[in-house]
N, C-alpha and C positions, 0 to 999 in steps of 0.2 A: 382236931384236924386243922381247923381254921387258924388256931394259934401257931401251929407248926408252919403253915403256909405264910403267915405274917412274919414269923421269924426269918424264913428264907428270903422273903421280899426285902426285909430290912437289911439283911446281910448283903443281898445283891445290890442294894442302893448304896451302902457304905463302901463295899469292895471297890477298889480302884486298881487299875492296871499299873504295874511298876516297871522299872528298868529291867528287873529280873524276868518278868513276863516277856519283854521284848527280846532279851538276850536268849531265852529259850527258843524263840522263833529263828533268830539268826543262826544258832547252832544247828537247828534242824535244816534250815535252808542250805547251809554249807555242806552238811553231810549228804543231804538228798541230791543236790545238784552234782556234787563230786562223783557220786555213783554213776550218773549218766556219762559224765566226762571220761572217767577212767575206763569204762567198758565200750566206749564208742570207737568205731574204726576211724571216723573223722570227727574230732572233738570240736572243730571250729563252730558249728552251729550252737552247741551247748555252751561253749565259752562265751560266745557273743551274747547269748541271752542272759547268762549269769552276770556278765559285766553290765549289760543293759539294766538289769534289775537294780544293781547297786547304784548306778547313776540315777535311776528314777527315785531311789531313796534320797539321794543328794538333792535332786531337783525339788522333791516335795518338802524337804527341810528348807531349801532356799525360798520357795513360795510361802511356806508356813511362817518363816521369819518375817517376810515382807508383810504378811497379814497379821502378825502379832499373835500367833497361836499360843495358847497356854501349854505348859509342859505335858499336861494330860492329853490334850488334843493333838499335840505333836507326836506323841507316842502312837496314838491311834492312826495318824496319817502315815507314819513310818511303817507300821505293821501292814497297812493296806498296800503300800508301795512294795514292801519286801515280798509279799505273797501274790501280787497282782498277776504275774506271769508264771506261777508255779505249775500251771497246767501245760505250759509250752514244752517242757522236757519230755513228758510222756507222749504228748502230741507228735513231736518230731520222731521219737524213737519208734512209735507205732506206725505213723503214716508217712514219714519221710518228707514232711512239709510243714511250714508254719501258716499255710493258708487255711483259714477256718472253713472257707467255702469248699475246699477240696478234702477236708477231713472232718474235724469236729470243733465246735466252739471252745476256744481255749479258756475263756472266762468260766464256762460251765465245768470244764475239766479241772480248773484250779479249785473251784468250790468243792469238787469231789475229793481232791487230794486233802484239802483242809479238813473235811469231815471224816475221811478215812483215817487220818492220823491224829484226829482230835487236837488239832494245833491250837485251837482257841478255847479249849476246855476250861482253863483257869481264868479266862477273861469274863468280865461282867456281861450278862446277856445282851444288854442294850448295845454295847460297843461291838460285841461279837456279830450281832445282826447287821450293824452298820458296815463292818469290814467285809462280811460275806456279800452283802448287797452291792457294795461299791466294786468289788472284784467281778461279780457276775455281770455288771453293767459297764465296766471300764472300756470295753471294746464295742459297745452297742452303737448302732447307726444313729439312733435317737434315744434319749432318755424318756422314761414314762412321764406322763403329765403329772401324775400324783405320786409324790415322794415326800417323806417327812423332811423338814428343813435340814437337820444335821446330816442325814444320809445323802441328801442332794449336794450339800456343800462338800462332803468328803469325796463323793463320786466325781464331782467337777474338778476338785483339786487333783485327784489321782489322774484323771484324763489329761489334764494340762501337763502334769509332771511327766507322764508317759510320752506324750507327743513331743515334748522338748527333747527327749533323748532319741526318739525315733527320727526326728528331723536331723539330729547330729549324725546318727548312724547312716541313714540313707544318703545324706549329702556327701559324707566321706566315701561311701561306696560308689556313688555316681561319679565322683571326682577321681576315682582310681585307687582308693586306699585298699590295703591288702587285708581281706577278710577270709583268705583261703579260697576254696571253691565256693563262691558266694552266690550261686544261683538260688540258694535258700532265702536270700534277702529280697529277691524279686519274684519269689514263688515260681521260679523256672518259666516265667512268661517269655514270649518271644520278643527279642530286642530288634525289631524289624524296621524301626524308624516310623512306623505308622502311629497316627494320633486320631482318636475318635472325635470328630467335630462336635458331636452331641455332648461330650464330656467337657470340651473347651467351653462350650456355651453354658454349661452348668456352672463352671467356675466364674465366668464373666457375669453370671446372674447372682453370684454370691451364694451358691448352693453347694451342699455337701454331695459327694459322689458315693454311690453304693458300690461296694467291692465286687458285687455280682456283675457290674457293668464293665469291669476292667478286662481288657483283652490283650494288652501289650505292656511292656515296660514303661512306655511313655504315658499310657493310660494310668498306670500305677503312680507315676509322678504327679499327674493331675489330681488323683485322689488325695495324695499326701499334701499337695498345695492347698486343696479345699479344706483341710483340717484347720487352717487359720480361721475360718469362719466359725469354728466351734470352740475357740479358745475362750476361757471364762474370766481369767484374771489378768489385770493390766501388766503385772510383773512377767507373766508368761509371754504376752505380746511383745513387750520390750526386749525380752531375751531373744525371741525369734528374729526381731528386727535388727538387734545389735550384732547377731551372728550372721545375718544376711542369708539365712537358710533358703528362703523362697527364691530369691534372685539366683542363687547358686544352683538350685534344682532346675529352674527354668533354663539356665545357661547351658545345661547338658542336653537339652532337647534340640531336635533338628532346627537349623536356622531357617526362619520363614517369617512372613509378614504376621502370621498368626502368633508366633512366639514373641515377636516384638510388641504386639498389641497386648498379649498376656502379661508380659513383663511390666509394661506401663500401667496396666490396670491394677496389678497387685501392689506396685509401689504406692499408688494413690490410696489403695485400700488400707495399707499398713499405716500410712500417715493419718488417715481418718480414724482408724481403730485406736490409735494412741492419743487422739485429741481429747 
C-alpha cells in the first residue's frame, strides 16, 4: 500500500502541465460560453464577459512576461485567468445580475463549475489547488493572512490582470461606448448624481471600499477607483497610469470641489505608487 502511494506521489511530482492541457481548457471555455450566448435573448452580457476573460488572459501574459515567468508558471497563470470568471455565465443566466451581493459569489460559482466538469482532472494536484484557490479569492475584499507563497503570487497576479481589464471596460462604458443595454455593467444601480461622502473619505484615506457600501453609480466608480490601492505589481500600476483610467473615471463624476480634490489626490497617489 505504501509503495503504491509513493509511486503516485512520484508520478504527481514528475507530471507537468502541458500546452495540450491548456488547449483542453480553451476548448471547454469556448463551447461552454457559446452555449450561454446562443440561447440568450440578450447576448451582450455574456459576450462582454467572454471578451473580458480573453483580455484578462492577455493581461496576465503581459504581467507574466514583465515578471519573467517560466513557461510552466505562465501556463498556470493563463489557466487561472481563463477560468477566473467561468461562474459569471451561470450567475447571470440564473440571477440576471453580475452583482455578487445581489446573487451569489461568482468566484465560488466558478470553483463549482471547475469541479462539476472536472476541468483540472489531468493537472498536477499542487497546480490544481493553486488555480482553484486563486479563482475562489480573485474577487475577495481582502486576501487571507496565511497563504502559501506560490498561491499568493498567482492570486495577486490574477487580481491585477482582472482589474486592468475591468478598468478598461468600465472606463469605456462611462465614456459612452456601446455595450448594448448596459445596466448589467453598473449592477442596475441608480445613476442619480449622488456620491456618498463616507466613500470619498475612504478613497482619500487610501482605503478599499466594500461593495456592500455602494448605493449608486458614482459610489461604484469610487469603489473601482479604490482598487488602485490593491494593485500588487509595478507593471499593472504603470498600465493603469499610462491609460489614464482613474482620471477618466473621475472625469465622468459630477463636477464639484470634491471631484477636483479627488482628482488631485489620485494623481499624486499614482506618482507615489510608481516611484
